N, CA, C and O of each residue as an XYZ file, in Angstrom:
300
protein
N     -20.597    -33.215    -51.687
C     -20.222    -32.885    -53.042
C     -19.773    -31.432    -53.066
O     -20.525    -30.547    -52.658
N     -18.587    -31.178    -53.526
C     -18.071    -29.811    -53.601
C     -18.338    -29.250    -54.990
O     -18.018    -29.875    -56.001
N     -18.935    -28.053    -55.022
C     -19.256    -27.403    -56.290
C     -18.869    -25.936    -56.228
O     -18.730    -25.358    -55.150
N     -18.698    -25.350    -57.395
C     -18.479    -23.911    -57.537
C     -19.779    -23.312    -58.053
O     -20.222    -23.663    -59.147
N     -20.393    -22.426    -57.299
C     -21.619    -21.781    -57.735
C     -21.310    -20.794    -58.840
O     -20.410    -19.965    -58.711
N     -22.072    -20.887    -59.946
C     -21.850    -19.993    -61.076
C     -22.844    -18.839    -61.083
O     -22.457    -17.672    -61.137
N     -24.143    -19.184    -61.029
C     -25.165    -18.125    -61.072
C     -26.521    -18.711    -60.701
O     -26.719    -19.926    -60.734
N     -27.445    -17.835    -60.350
C     -28.827    -18.246    -60.112
C     -29.501    -18.404    -61.475
O     -29.463    -17.491    -62.300
N     -30.121    -19.566    -61.710
C     -30.813    -19.770    -62.988
C     -32.328    -19.783    -62.818
O     -33.062    -19.798    -63.806
N     -32.800    -19.776    -61.574
C     -34.244    -19.759    -61.334
C     -34.521    -19.215    -59.945
O     -33.825    -19.544    -58.984
N     -35.548    -18.380    -59.850
C     -35.980    -17.859    -58.557
C     -37.490    -17.718    -58.595
O     -38.048    -17.176    -59.549
N     -38.143    -18.204    -57.562
C     -39.572    -17.958    -57.411
C     -39.939    -17.980    -55.936
O     -39.186    -18.468    -55.093
N     -41.093    -17.450    -55.653
C     -41.565    -17.333    -54.280
C     -43.008    -17.796    -54.210
O     -43.805    -17.513    -55.104
N     -43.338    -18.510    -53.143
C     -44.712    -18.930    -52.905
C     -45.093    -18.573    -51.473
O     -44.239    -18.463    -50.593
N     -46.385    -18.398    -51.264
C     -46.899    -18.096    -49.939
C     -47.800    -19.234    -49.486
O     -48.771    -19.567    -50.165
N     -47.486    -19.828    -48.348
C     -48.286    -20.895    -47.765
C     -49.262    -20.254    -46.777
O     -48.884    -19.859    -45.674
N     -50.525    -20.161    -47.198
C     -51.536    -19.501    -46.357
C     -51.723    -20.210    -45.025
O     -51.847    -19.560    -43.987
N     -51.744    -21.538    -45.047
C     -51.971    -22.308    -43.827
C     -50.885    -22.044    -42.777
O     -51.172    -22.007    -41.580
N     -49.667    -21.865    -43.217
C     -48.545    -21.635    -42.302
C     -48.191    -20.153    -42.166
O     -47.351    -19.776    -41.349
N     -48.855    -19.308    -42.990
C     -48.555    -17.883    -43.028
C     -47.047    -17.667    -43.224
O     -46.411    -16.891    -42.511
N     -46.502    -18.385    -44.218
C     -45.060    -18.408    -44.433
C     -44.735    -18.214    -45.916
O     -45.389    -18.801    -46.778
N     -43.733    -17.399    -46.208
C     -43.251    -17.196    -47.565
C     -42.035    -18.094    -47.773
O     -41.139    -18.147    -46.931
N     -42.015    -18.799    -48.906
C     -40.890    -19.657    -49.272
C     -40.296    -19.152    -50.580
O     -41.019    -18.909    -51.546
N     -38.976    -18.997    -50.603
C     -38.274    -18.592    -51.817
C     -37.385    -19.741    -52.260
O     -36.632    -20.310    -51.468
N     -37.486    -20.071    -53.539
C     -36.697    -21.153    -54.115
C     -35.650    -20.544    -55.040
O     -35.986    -19.770    -55.937
N     -34.386    -20.891    -54.826
C     -33.300    -20.478    -55.697
C     -32.650    -21.731    -56.272
O     -32.324    -22.659    -55.533
N     -32.461    -21.758    -57.588
C     -31.783    -22.871    -58.246
C     -30.524    -22.290    -58.879
O     -30.577    -21.296    -59.602
N     -29.402    -22.922    -58.595
C     -28.113    -22.425    -59.063
C     -27.521    -23.306    -60.151
O     -27.709    -24.522    -60.155
N     -26.811    -22.681    -61.064
C     -25.945    -23.396    -61.992
C     -24.619    -23.550    -61.249
O     -24.091    -22.584    -60.698
N     -24.085    -24.772    -61.240
C     -22.827    -25.020    -60.529
C     -21.896    -25.872    -61.378
O     -22.306    -26.465    -62.376
N     -20.667    -25.920    -60.975
C     -19.661    -26.760    -61.605
C     -19.087    -27.663    -60.518
O     -18.581    -27.180    -59.506
N     -19.166    -28.976    -60.731
C     -18.633    -29.921    -59.752
C     -17.120    -30.014    -59.890
O     -16.585    -29.922    -60.995
N     -16.432    -30.196    -58.768
C     -14.983    -30.330    -58.790
C     -14.542    -31.732    -59.201
O     -13.404    -31.928    -59.627
N     -15.440    -32.703    -59.075
C     -15.148    -34.088    -59.422
C     -16.236    -34.570    -60.374
O     -17.408    -34.250    -60.176
N     -15.874    -35.332    -61.402
C     -16.837    -35.803    -62.392
C     -17.925    -36.670    -61.770
O     -19.109    -36.426    -62.001
N     -17.555    -37.654    -61.002
C     -18.517    -38.553    -60.339
C     -18.206    -38.596    -58.840
O     -17.606    -39.555    -58.355
N     -18.613    -37.562    -58.116
C     -18.277    -37.521    -56.685
C     -19.021    -38.591    -55.892
O     -20.070    -39.076    -56.314
N     -18.472    -38.944    -54.756
C     -19.162    -39.853    -53.843
C     -20.317    -39.079    -53.215
O     -20.122    -37.980    -52.696
N     -21.491    -39.639    -53.263
C     -22.678    -38.985    -52.718
C     -23.117    -39.727    -51.463
O     -23.331    -40.939    -51.496
N     -23.249    -39.005    -50.366
C     -23.737    -39.579    -49.117
C     -25.132    -39.035    -48.868
O     -25.299    -37.854    -48.566
N     -26.127    -39.888    -48.992
C     -27.508    -39.459    -48.824
C     -27.912    -39.462    -47.361
O     -27.463    -40.300    -46.579
N     -28.760    -38.520    -47.004
C     -29.396    -38.537    -45.698
C     -30.584    -39.478    -45.838
O     -31.591    -39.120    -46.450
N     -30.476    -40.673    -45.278
C     -31.474    -41.717    -45.524
C     -32.853    -41.396    -44.980
O     -33.825    -42.041    -45.372
N     -32.969    -40.428    -44.095
C     -34.299    -40.020    -43.634
C     -34.990    -39.132    -44.667
O     -36.192    -38.885    -44.574
N     -34.220    -38.651    -45.656
C     -34.776    -37.788    -46.696
C     -34.808    -38.442    -48.072
O     -35.731    -38.197    -48.848
N     -33.816    -39.269    -48.383
C     -33.678    -39.862    -49.713
C     -33.277    -41.324    -49.611
O     -32.558    -41.724    -48.696
N     -33.753    -42.114    -50.563
C     -33.381    -43.529    -50.609
C     -32.349    -43.808    -51.693
O     -31.588    -44.770    -51.590
N     -32.315    -42.971    -52.739
C     -31.416    -43.212    -53.860
C     -31.241    -41.927    -54.653
O     -31.961    -40.949    -54.449
N     -30.271    -41.946    -55.562
C     -30.091    -40.830    -56.487
C     -29.693    -41.393    -57.837
O     -29.299    -42.554    -57.953
N     -29.804    -40.549    -58.860
C     -29.479    -40.970    -60.216
C     -28.975    -39.756    -60.980
O     -29.604    -38.698    -60.944
N     -27.842    -39.896    -61.675
C     -27.335    -38.834    -62.534
C     -28.062    -38.938    -63.873
O     -28.082    -40.006    -64.486
N     -28.660    -37.834    -64.330
C     -29.364    -37.832    -65.616
C     -29.135    -36.519    -66.331
O     -28.970    -35.478    -65.695
N     -29.125    -36.563    -67.641
C     -29.067    -35.352    -68.447
C     -30.456    -34.713    -68.450
O     -31.459    -35.423    -68.383
N     -30.528    -33.364    -68.530
C     -31.828    -32.692    -68.481
C     -32.849    -33.219    -69.486
O     -34.024    -33.370    -69.153
N     -32.409    -33.499    -70.713
C     -33.365    -33.958    -71.725
C     -33.964    -35.317    -71.368
O     -35.107    -35.599    -71.731
N     -33.217    -36.158    -70.667
C     -33.754    -37.447    -70.235
C     -34.733    -37.290    -69.076
O     -35.722    -38.017    -68.986
N     -34.456    -36.354    -68.209
C     -35.371    -36.099    -67.089
C     -36.719    -35.642    -67.628
O     -37.763    -36.097    -67.161
N     -36.701    -34.750    -68.604
C     -37.946    -34.203    -69.153
C     -38.796    -35.252    -69.855
O     -40.020    -35.123    -69.906
N     -38.167    -36.283    -70.395
C     -38.929    -37.260    -71.176
C     -39.167    -38.585    -70.468
O     -40.015    -39.364    -70.902
N     -38.441    -38.861    -69.389
C     -38.503    -40.198    -68.812
C     -39.031    -40.322    -67.386
O     -39.396    -41.422    -66.970
N     -39.081    -39.245    -66.636
C     -39.554    -39.376    -65.259
C     -40.522    -38.259    -64.903
O     -40.557    -37.210    -65.545
N     -41.301    -38.513    -63.868
C     -42.187    -37.463    -63.342
C     -41.346    -36.540    -62.473
O     -40.543    -37.001    -61.662
N     -41.530    -35.248    -62.644
C     -40.785    -34.278    -61.845
C     -41.747    -33.264    -61.249
O     -42.866    -33.108    -61.738
N     -41.331    -32.587    -60.220
C     -42.148    -31.535    -59.632
C     -42.301    -30.418    -60.657
O     -41.397    -30.173    -61.456
N     -43.426    -29.755    -60.632
C     -43.782    -28.799    -61.687
C     -42.770    -27.672    -61.875
O     -42.549    -27.244    -63.008
N     -42.157    -27.183    -60.817
C     -41.237    -26.057    -60.978
C     -39.957    -26.433    -61.722
O     -39.285    -25.549    -62.255
N     -39.599    -27.717    -61.774
C     -38.367    -28.112    -62.462
C     -38.480    -28.118    -63.980
O     -37.478    -27.955    -64.676
N     -39.684    -28.304    -64.498
C     -39.846    -28.402    -65.955
C     -39.322    -27.160    -66.693
O     -38.525    -27.318    -67.618
N     -39.729    -25.938    -66.332
C     -39.192    -24.777    -67.060
C     -37.697    -24.566    -66.842
O     -37.018    -24.039    -67.723
N     -37.180    -24.962    -65.703
C     -35.743    -24.837    -65.448
C     -34.971    -25.769    -66.373
O     -34.026    -25.351    -67.043
N     -35.379    -27.032    -66.404
C     -34.683    -28.004    -67.247
C     -34.852    -27.714    -68.725
O     -33.940    -27.968    -69.511
N     -36.006    -27.186    -69.119
C     -36.245    -26.843    -70.524
C     -35.234    -25.795    -70.986
O     -34.781    -25.839    -72.130
N     -34.879    -24.866    -70.120
C     -33.870    -23.855    -70.452
C     -32.491    -24.466    -70.677
O     -31.694    -23.937    -71.451
N     -32.212    -25.567    -70.007
C     -30.889    -26.186    -70.079
C     -30.697    -27.084    -71.287
O     -29.564    -27.382    -71.664
N     -31.784    -27.516    -71.895
C     -31.700    -28.457    -73.030
C     -31.369    -27.705    -74.301
O     -31.255    -28.313    -75.365
């Protein structure tokens, strides 16, 4: 999927004590070049995908905790 990166909309850092490793998460606002691009999933990582509007994600599915404040900003 080809996208144009617009800006960072979320940044946070966590420290994994067991691994003695710092992880930084960056979430970007992007613009897709195609409305419904062909998506090729890496089947060892994902089984399926679904396009959803942020407000539907917040009310209809379980999401990882860090996504809730990001999506809330977008609604």
